KENUVO-996089 format. One record per residue (C-alpha): residue in one letter; x, y, z. Coordinates in steps of 0.2 Angstrom, whole numbers, padded with zeros to 4 digits, always signed. Each point is the difference from the previous one (the first is absolute). Layout:
// KENUVO-996089
AXYZ/...
END
This chain:
// KENUVO-996089
M-1112-0226+0329/T+0002+0018-0003/A+0017+0007+0002/A+0003+0014+0013/T+0002+0017-0008/I+0005+0018+0005/V-0016+0010+0001/P-0004+0019+0001/T-0012+0004+0014/R-0009+0014-0009/L-0019-0003-0001/R-0008+0005-0017/R-0019+0003-0003/H-0009+0003-0016/A-0012+0014+0003/R-0013-0005-0013/S-0003-0017+0006/G-0001+0006+0018/L+0010-0016+0005/A+0017+0000+0008/A+0013-0010-0010/L+0016-0005+0008/A+0016+0006-0009/V+0016-0010+0003/G+0009+0008+0014/A+0018+0004+0003/F+0002-0010+0016/S+0009-0016+0003/V-0002-0010+0016/F+0011-0015+0006/G-0005-0012+0014/S-0015-0003+0010/P-0009+0014+0011/A+0006+0000+0018/Q-0011-0011+0011/A+0006+0006+0016/R-0009+0013+0010/G+0008+0017-0002/P+0006+0012+0013/E-0013+0010+0009/G+0007+0017-0007/I-0007-0003-0018/A-0017+0008+0005/D+0009+0015+0007/V+0010+0002-0016/A-0015-0002-0011/E-0010+0013+0010/K+0015+0012-0001/V+0003+0000-0018/I-0016-0005-0009/D-0005+0018-0004/A+0016+0002-0010/V-0003-0014-0011/V-0010+0004-0016/N-0008-0008-0015/I+0006+0005-0017/S-0013+0001-0014/T+0005+0002-0018/S-0010+0001-0016/Q+0006-0002-0018/T-0009+0000-0016/V+0003-0015-0011/E-0006-0007-0017/A-0012-0014+0001/K+0007-0016-0008/G-0006-0016-0006/S-0018-0006-0002/G-0014+0004+0011/G-0003+0019-0004/G+0010+0009+0013/S-0008+0000+0018/N-0006-0018-0002/T+0018-0006-0004/M+0006-0013+0013/P+0014+0007+0011/Q+0017-0008-0001/L+0003-0009+0016/P+0016-0009+0006/P-0001-0019-0001/G-0008-0007+0016/S-0008+0016+0006/P-0014-0003+0012/F-0011+0011-0011/E+0004-0008-0016/E-0014-0013+0001/F-0012+0014+0005/F+0004+0011-0015/D+0000-0014-0012/D-0017-0005+0005/F-0007+0018+0000/F+0007+0004-0018/K-0005-0017-0008/N-0018+0001+0007/R-0002+0018-0005/K-0011+0003-0016/G-0003+0014-0011/P+0010+0012-0011/G+0018-0002+0004/G-0003-0012+0014/G+0008-0015-0007/G-0017-0008-0006/K-0008-0001-0017/G+0001+0016-0010/G+0014+0007+0010/D+0011+0013-0008/N+0017-0007-0003/G+0009+0017-0003/S+0009+0010+0013/G-0011+0012+0010/P+0003+0018+0005/P+0014+0005+0012/R-0004-0004+0018/K+0007+0005+0017/T+0008-0012+0011/N+0004+0003+0018/S+0014-0007+0011/L+0002-0001+0019/G+0016-0001+0010/S+0007+0007+0016/G+0011+0013+0007/F+0005+0010+0015/I+0002+0018+0006/I+0018+0005+0005/D-0003+0019+0001/T-0016+0008+0007/S+0001+0013-0014/G-0007-0015-0011/V+0015-0010-0006/V-0004-0018-0004/V+0012-0015-0004/T-0007-0014-0011/N+0006-0012-0014/N+0004+0006-0017/H-0011-0015-0007/V-0015+0006+0010/I-0001+0017-0010/A+0009-0004-0016/D-0009+0006-0016/A-0014+0008+0011/D-0010+0014-0007/E-0006+0005+0017/I+0006-0004+0018/N-0010+0002+0016/V+0005-0003+0018/I-0014-0008+0011/L+0003+0004+0018/N-0005-0012+0014/D-0016+0009+0004/G-0005-0002-0019/S+0003+0018-0006/K+0007+0000-0018/I+0013+0013-0006/K+0008+0002-0017/A+0019-0002+0001/E+0014+0005-0012/L+0016-0010-0004/V+0016+0007+0007/G+0011-0013-0007/V+0003-0019-0003/D+0015-0012+0000/K-0003-0015-0011/K+0015-0010+0006/T-0006-0001+0018/D-0019+0001-0005/L-0003+0016+0011/A-0010+0015-0002/V-0003+0016+0009/L-0017+0009+0000/K-0006+0017+0006/F-0018+0006+0005/K-0007+0015+0009/P-0008-0006+0017/T-0017+0007+0005/K+0004-0004+0018/P+0014-0004+0012/L+0009-0017-0005/V+0009-0013+0009/S+0018-0005-0007/V+0012-0014+0003/K+0019+0000+0000/F+0013-0012-0007/G+0009-0012+0011/D+0016-0009-0002/S-0002-0015-0011/D+0018-0005+0003/K-0004-0004+0019/L-0014-0013-0005/R+0005-0017+0005/L-0007-0017-0006/G-0015-0004+0010/D-0005+0018+0005/W-0018+0004-0001/V-0007+0012-0013/V-0017+0007-0004/A-0006+0003-0018/I-0015+0012-0003/G-0008+0002-0017/N-0015-0002-0011/P-0001-0018-0005/F-0014-0005-0013/S-0007+0018+0002/L-0006-0004+0018/G+0006+0015+0008/G+0014+0002+0013/T+0005-0017+0006/V+0013-0005+0013/T+0010-0016-0001/A+0016-0005+0010/G+0014-0012-0003/I+0019-0002+0002/V+0015+0005-0010/S+0004-0016-0009/A+0015+0005-0009/K+0010+0016-0004/N+0010+0006-0016/R-0010-0011-0012/D+0004+0001-0018/I-0014-0006-0011/S+0007+0007-0016/S-0014+0013-0002/G+0012+0015-0001/P+0018+0005+0000/Y-0001+0005+0019/D-0010-0014+0007/S+0003-0002+0019/Y-0018-0004+0007/I-0006-0004+0017/Q-0010-0016-0001/T-0014-0002+0012/D-0014-0013+0003/A-0013+0014+0005/A-0015-0002-0011/I+0002+0011-0016/N-0012-0001-0014/R-0005+0010-0016/G-0004+0018+0005/N+0014+0000+0014/S+0012+0007-0013/G+0008+0016+0007/G-0006-0003+0018/P+0012+0001+0015/L+0009-0013+0010/F+0001+0005+0018/N+0011-0005+0014/L-0007-0001+0017/D+0005+0018+0004/G-0012+0006-0014/D+0014+0005-0012/V+0000-0005-0018/V+0014-0013-0004/G-0006-0004-0017/V-0012+0003-0015/N-0010-0016-0004/T+0003-0003-0019/L+0000-0018-0006/I-0007-0017+0004/I+0004-0017-0007/S-0016-0010-0002/P-0007-0014-0011/S-0017+0008+0000/G+0003+0018+0004/G-0005+0000+0018/S+0011-0001+0015/I+0009-0016+0004/G+0011+0008+0013/I+0014+0006-0011/G+0001+0019-0002/F+0013+0013-0004/A+0002+0017+0006/V+0013+0013-0006/P+0010+0004+0016/S-0002+0018+0007/K+0018+0004-0002/T-0002-0001-0018/V-0017+0008+0000/A+0006+0015+0010/G+0014+0004-0012/V-0011-0001-0015/V-0014+0010+0008/D+0012+0014+0005/Q+0007+0002-0018/L-0018-0001-0008/R-0006+0014+0011/Q+0016+0010-0003/F+0003-0003-0018/G-0016-0009-0007/E+0012-0014-0006/L+0014-0011+0006/R+0018+0005-0001/R+0011-0016+0003/G+0018-0001+0001/W+0010-0007-0014/L+0017-0009+0001/G+0002-0003-0019/V+0005-0018+0000/R-0007-0017-0006/I+0000-0013+0013/Q-0002-0019+0001/S+0000-0013+0014/V+0016-0007+0007/T-0002-0019-0002/D+0010-0012+0010/E+0010-0003-0016/I+0003+0018-0003/A+0005+0003+0019/E+0013-0014-0002/S+0007+0008-0015/L+0001+0017+0009/N+0007-0007+0016/I-0016+0006+0009/K-0006-0010+0015/P-0014-0002+0003/A-0009+0004-0016/R-0008+0017+0003/G-0002+0018-0008/A-0005+0006-0017/L+0012-0003-0014/V+0003+0015-0012/A-0002-0006-0018/G+0000+0016-0008/I+0003+0019+0002/D-0010+0014-0007/D+0012+0012-0008/K-0011+0015+0006/G-0003-0007+0017/P+0007+0004+0017/A+0009-0016+0003/K+0012+0002-0015/P+0009+0016+0007/A+0000-0008+0017/G+0011-0014-0006/I-0012-0014+0001/E+0003-0013-0014/P-0008-0016-0008/G+0005-0015+0011/D-0001+0010+0017/V-0012-0007+0012/V-0010+0012+0011/V-0001-0006+0018/K-0005+0016+0009/F-0009+0016-0005/D-0001+0015+0011/G+0003-0010+0015/K-0013-0014-0004/D+0005-0018-0004/V-0004-0006-0018/K-0004-0018+0000/D-0007-0001-0018/P-0004+0011-0015/K-0017+0004+0007/D+0007+0007+0016/L+0011+0012-0011/S-0014+0005-0011/R-0011+0004+0015/V+0013+0010+0010/V+0006+0010-0015/A-0018+0005-0005/D-0004+0005+0018/T+0015+0011+0001/A-0001+0019-0003/V+0005+0006-0017/G+0017+0010+0001/K+0005-0009+0017/E+0018-0005+0001/V+0001-0018+0006/D+0014-0013+0004/V-0001-0016-0011/V+0010-0014+0006/I+0005-0012-0014/I+0010-0016-0001/R+0013+0000-0014/K+0012-0014-0003/G-0004-0007+0018/E+0003+0017+0009/E-0012+0012+0007/Q+0001+0018-0006/T-0011+0015+0003/K-0006+0012-0013/K-0009+0017+0002/V-0014+0002-0012/T-0012+0015-0002/L-0017-0007-0005/G-0009+0006-0016/R-0018-0001-0003/L-0008-0015-0008/Q-0009+0004-0016/D-0016-0011-0001/P-0006-0002-0018/D-0016-0010-0002/K+0006-0008-0016/V+0013-0014+0001/Q+0009-0005-0015/A+0001-0018-0002/A+0015-0008-0008/V-0006-0011-0015/K+0012-0013-0007/T-0001-0003-0019/D+0002-0016-0008/E+0018-0004-0003/P+0008-0010-0014/P+0009-0016+0004/P+0018+0003+0008/E+0014+0000-0012/K+0012-0015+0001/P+0014-0003+0005/V+0001+0010+0016/T+0016+0005+0007/Q-0002-0008+0018/K-0011-0011+0010/A-0001+0002+0019/L-0013-0002+0014/G-0013-0007-0012/L+0002+0016-0011/D+0006+0002-0018/L+0010+0016+0000/A+0007+0012-0013/V+0010+0016-0001/L-0012+0015-0004/N+0001+0006-0018/K-0010+0011-0011/D-0010-0015-0007/L-0005-0007+0017/R-0004+0018+0007/T-0012+0001-0015/R-0008-0017+0002/Y-0003+0002+0019/K-0003+0019-0001/I+0014+0003+0013/K+0004+0018+0002/D+0018+0006-0004/T+0002+0005+0019/V-0001-0018+0006/K+0016-0009+0002/G+0004-0018+0003/V-0003-0017-0007/V-0016-0004-0008/V-0010-0016+0003/T-0005-0009-0016/N-0008-0015+0007/V-0005-0008+0017/D+0000-0018+0004/A-0018-0004+0006/N+0006-0012+0014/S+0012+0012+0007/D+0000+0011+0016/A+0001+0015-0012/A-0017-0005-0008/E-0008-0001+0017/K+0007+0017+0004/R-0008+0007-0016/L+0015+0004-0010/A-0004+0002-0018/A+0008+0002-0017/G+0003+0019-0002/D+0005+0002+0018/V+0018+0008+0003/I+0011-0006+0013/V+0009+0016+0006/E+0010-0007+0016/V+0004-0016+0008/A+0004+0001+0018/Q+0000+0019-0001/E+0013+0000-0014/A-0003+0006-0017/V+0000-0013-0014/S+0001+0002-0019/S+0002-0018-0007/G-0006-0017+0004/A+0018-0004+0005/D-0001+0014+0013/I-0015-0008+0007/Q+0008-0018+0001/K+0015+0007+0008/R-0010+0008+0014/I-0010-0016+0002/D+0016-0011+0002/Q+0006+0012+0013/L-0016+0000+0010/K+0001-0019+0000/K+0018+0000+0006/D-0005+0012+0014/G-0014-0012+0005/K-0015+0011-0005/K-0016-0009-0004/S-0007+0013-0011/A+0005+0014-0012/L-0008+0017+0002/L-0004+0007-0018/L-0005+0018-0004/V-0012-0002-0014/S-0007+0014-0012/N-0014+0000-0012/G+0001+0008-0017/D-0006+0017+0008/G+0014+0000+0013/E-0011-0005+0015/L+0010-0010+0012/R-0003-0014+0012/F+0010-0012+0010/V-0001-0019-0002/A+0009-0014+0010/L+0004-0016-0010/S+0007-0016+0007/V+0018-0004-0005/Q-0001-0018+0007/
END
């Protein structure tokens, strides 16, 4: 049985073969399509907005790869595609030079042009179109195809890869119909919605369903907060609009989850609240200018919440502060838990990431934190998030066996006072202070929480430690106070901090 996969809904065609090949789309769909008869207003919505929905056609020149001599090469199709068997039979039975039969050329052919099809919608009658970034990514040429079939070349205004959105501009040859954004926050579970797009290159197609869920995080990006719908969404629907029954755009259809690449009733749309902000910035600046707080955050687990006297567990735990970020001069410190930002509740780290990113650069905001069980409010002037494409990955080197004897054992850890030899062995910077872990009991809670030799314990229960004896003293006090866990502030060799709660029972 084929596992369900997240699929892009852009259609790709190979020009030389003259046959349409389906590319894996970016759409994910949960659940089964709505079976109930929809409201009567769907036809009115479709008639009102259909001319504002466009097809996006792109072309790209790529090098031919593999055997078969270029145009006769079998297109790459997702497993389970309804066209897979058709293409397989076509290319296996085709004879002649490069056709996969005898005498075929096994080398790569000349570059060929591939075409892709997606969807979009007009938000300004001057010719401004919104679509998905993956629909137009790497394209050499982009064309907008209106509902009447007219084809007009478009230029790229800007893209945001993190939300998979793009804005295009074209010069209209006649008056256009545009649509406006609605308020996605007002959507309720069970509300009817209408999706219009270009599935399987069939042209403008209307489907309807309900809102199955809101604020879905499927780990496709840092700001996931999708609308889930069972309105049929398929490849080619990428970038198309999701409408409410007032004819306002409440989302951009972007992902489906499917074992075969077709709709199974689980589709995701970027909510209009997110889209509108991204589109405004792309039109104004050609890029995204996101807010930046300058903190590293992690989840507040039940154990950490118990250690910090926070009930119930909520918020985003500050594990580290950027020395050049806005949070430091505002007085925010590691160990603080952010529970409200600019008047909005923060339930988890994703909430904080999204609200900070959506806040204007340079705005002064109130940040409510919990520090040692008490709420405090800090005023922070947001900076601008720098978004480098490259990410440095921390690579751990092989480490020699730990030296014996160690100075102390506690919590399943072998602990030693930091000295020059240990700093050299574990590549620990001079700025890192605390007690170094030299070994971890494989059956301990510490091992389950992924502590490792070379980690440095900086604080226990928010008090600095410099020896194994300090750590044991803090643990004994926590047990005496009836605490179930000890909150450790742990650093790696580079000084990056995180909080870990270990059982003291």
